[in-house]
N, C-alpha and C positions, 0 to 999 in steps of 0.2 A: 630751584628749577630742575637741577639734575635729579634731586630726590623725587620730585613729582613725576619726572619722566620714567624713573625706575619703577615707581609704584604703578604707573599706567601700563608699562610693559608687562609687569608681573600680573596685573589684572587681566590683560589680554591673553597671556599664556595660560592662566588658570581657566579662562572661559573656553579657550581652544581645547584644553585638556578635558574639561567637563563635557564639551560637545562631542569629543572623540569617544569618551566613555559612554555617553548616551547612544552614539552610533553603534557601539559594540554591544548594546543591550537591547533586546526586544522582548516584549511580553514578560519581562523579568528574567530572561535567560542571558547569561554571559556568553557572547559570541567571540570573545578574544581567542585568536589562534584557531578558529574553526577550520575544518578541513575543506570547506567550500567557501567561496567569497561571501563575507558577511553582508555585503551590499545586495547580494542576490537572495538572501533570506528575507522573505517578505511577509507582512501580516496578511492573513486570509480574511480578516474582518473581526471574527470573534476574539475575545481575550483568552488567556490561558484557562482551560477548563470551561470556556463558554460553550463548547460542544462537550457534553459530559460523557466520559467513558462509562461503560457498564461494568461494575466491579462485583456485583452479586447476581449473576445471570440466573434466571429461572427458565426451566424448560418444560415443554409439554410433549406428550406422545404425538406421533404423526397423525393419528385419527382425531386428535383434539386441536390440531392446527387449522381450524376452519377459517381463519382469517387469510389463509394463503390460497391463491389460485394456481392452477397447474403451470402457467407460464411465468409466474413470479420468479425473480432471480434470487438465488441463494448462494452462499458460500458453504461448501460441505467439507467437513474434516472427519476422517476415520482414523482413530489413533487408539492404541492399547485396547482394541476390541470394542471401542465405543464410537458410534457415529452420531454426529451432530450437524444440524443445519442452522445457518445464521441468515435470516431473510435480509436482503439488501434494503428493503423498505424500512427496516429498523436501523441498519448500519448507516444509512444516509444521515441519520440524526445523531449518531453516536461515534461512529468511525472505529471504536476500539471496544473489544470485549476481553476482559481478563478472566480466564477460565481455567478449568482443570480437566484432564482426562486421566482418571484414576489418580495416581499420586503425582502426575506430571503437570506442571504449569505450562499452559499454552496461551499466547495472546493472538487474537484474531483481529486483523486490521482491514479497513476499507477506505480508499480515497476516491470519493465520487468524481473529482476533477480529472483523475487519470484512469478511472475505471478499474483500479487495481485492488484485488483482494489477496492479502498475503498473511499467512500464519507462521509463527515462530515459536520455538522453545524459549520460554521466558526466563532465560538465565544466561549469564556470561561469567567466566572466571569462577565458576562454582557458586555464584551468588544469584539467588532468585530475585526477579524484578517484577514490578507491576507498573503499568503505563497509563498516561493521560494524554489528552490532546493539547498541544502547545498553542494552537491558533496561528502557527507559522507554516510557511510553505517554502520549499526549494524546488525549482523546476516544476511548479504547479502541483507538486506532490506533498502530501501531508508530512510534517515533522512531528513525531510524537516524543514524549519525554518519559524517562523513568523517574519514579518518585523517590527512589533511594538516593540517587546522585544528582538529579536535576540535569542530566545530560540530554541533549537533543539527538534524536535518531531519524535518519532518512528511511522512509518505508521501502522504496525501491532498492536502495543500496544495502539495506539491512545492516546499517552501520551507524555507530554514534559519530556525529560530525562535530560536536562541541561538548564541553564539560569534562568532568573527571574521567569519564569512560571513553573519551574521544579515541576513535580508531578501533574500538571493540566491535565485534560482529555478533549477530544473532543467527542461529541455525534455522533455516526455513524448513517447513514441513509441507508435504503434498496437500494441495487444497483444490477442490473442484469449484469452479465458478460456472454454475449451470442453472437449469430451470428446476423448480420444486418438483415437477412431475418426474424429471429424470432422476434426481437424487432420491426421491422416495421409492422409485422403482428399483434402484440399485441397493437401497438400504431401507427395507420396510420397517425395521425396528428403530429407525433414527429418532433421536430427540430433536426438538425444534425450539430455538430461542423464543421465549414467550414475549408477547407485546406488553406484558405486565412488567415493565422495567423499573417502575418507581418514579418515572419522569412524565411530566405532562406534555406529551408530543402526540400529534395526529399522524399515525403511521400510515393512514390511507392517503395522505398528501405527499407527493414527491417534490421536495424542495429544489430538485434539479430537473424538473420536467422539461423536455425538449433539448436538454444540453447535449445528449449523445448524438442527436441529428444535426446539431449546429456545428459547422466546420470551424467556427472561431474558437479561440483559446482565451480564457479569462485572465491568465497571468503570464508574465514573460517566462521564456525558457531559454536555455543556453544552446540554441541551435535548432533549426527547423529543416525538415526534408520534405520536398513536394513529391516524393516518390509515390506516396499513397495519401489518400484523404486523411487529415489529421486524426479523426476519430475512428479510423479503420482499426478493428480489433486485431491484435496479433498475439500469438503465443510466444513468449520470450523465454529462452533457456540459456544457462551458462554451464560450460564444461571447461575445466582447466584454465579459467580466466578468459575464455573466448565466449562471445555472445552471438546468438542468432535469433532472428525473428521469423515466425511462420505466420504471415498474414492470412486471415480468414479467406480473403478474396482469392488467394493462391491455392489454399487447401481445398476450397470448394470446387476447383477444377479437376481434382483427382477422383477418379472412379473409386467408390468405396470409402473415400475419405482417409485412407491410410498411406502415409509417406514414410519411406525409409531414407535415412540420411546419415552423413558423417559430420561430426564436429570435434575438432582437436583429435582426430583419429579414432574417435569413439562412435560406435554404431548407435543410432537413435531410431526409434519408431514413434511417429507422431500420428495420433488418432484423432480425427476431427469429426464432430457430430453436427452437421448443419441444422438439423431439426431443433436441437436444444442450444445451438450457438455456443458450443463448448469444445474442449479438446484437452488432451493430456499427452505427456512425453514419457517414453519408457526406454530403459537401457537395454543392453544386449541380453540380459538375463530376464527381461520382461518385468522388471520392477519399475513402478512409477517414480519419476524424478520430480523434485520441486520445479515448478515452472510458474510463469506469471501470464495471465491474460491482461493486456493493457491496451490503451489507445496507442496507435503508432507514434503520435507526437511525443508521448511520455516515454516510451521505450527508447526512441531515438535521442531525446534530450539527455538521457543518462548514458547512452551507449552509441556515440557517434560512429564508432568503428564496428558496429554490428554487422554481421553477415545477414543476408536476407534470402530466404528460400523462395524459389520461383518454380512453379509447376512447368514441367516440360510439355 
């Protein structure tokens, strides 16, 4: 009887351990010791690589990008004397483009749920990385993974939150989230990501149609603020570990659309373009700083202590 009880207890403990191991693994990624609560890392629906990253991007000249309309949204990057535009209508289906600007590896990312387009130098610790879509979310924001170490990275945090590279950061680069008409006017010689991606996707169909106008949020986040409508776009910037949001609705109140401000004692200039629904942040020397255009709910979910700009 005693031996049978011991066997039963051992079996129960093994089942508990197995269940715990499963709970710490999602889509094949080990979440043990993650920097964010593993229970808050959720499946977005697709499996790992169910949303395929673009690894061999093809580009066309601006004049040949006839599939774009002037008001189509693009992510624009100018780096090493090269300008490229990444149409959001393509990124909605792929979320990641592993690319190069000259000899420099750059990864361009887009999270449709948070409205965030962010580009990074694709290396850390002297190692070059390439990335895929994990199918997982944290705070409704895409978690991507590097194929070299299988670490999970938070897009908005620009940090590995689990895996061998846990804690490592990626350097963000300046990126414009704007209209095709605006980017093309600024960069007439720009290249444009081709819709010849090698994947069978209908890029004329928006899988997130209506999402930006719907105040509801599809996935849980770690904190909400009713200060602004959840999908209100904000320009988010970080200086010296301090964060500040510049809501479009506030910037629209400023004549000329230019605001000067201080953050962590540093002078900033924020230029807002209401026509093209975009903006950028510049330092005291007039250099553009990396910033993020995001939905208010997403920015707040990651930065509860954010300062918020209000027009006087």
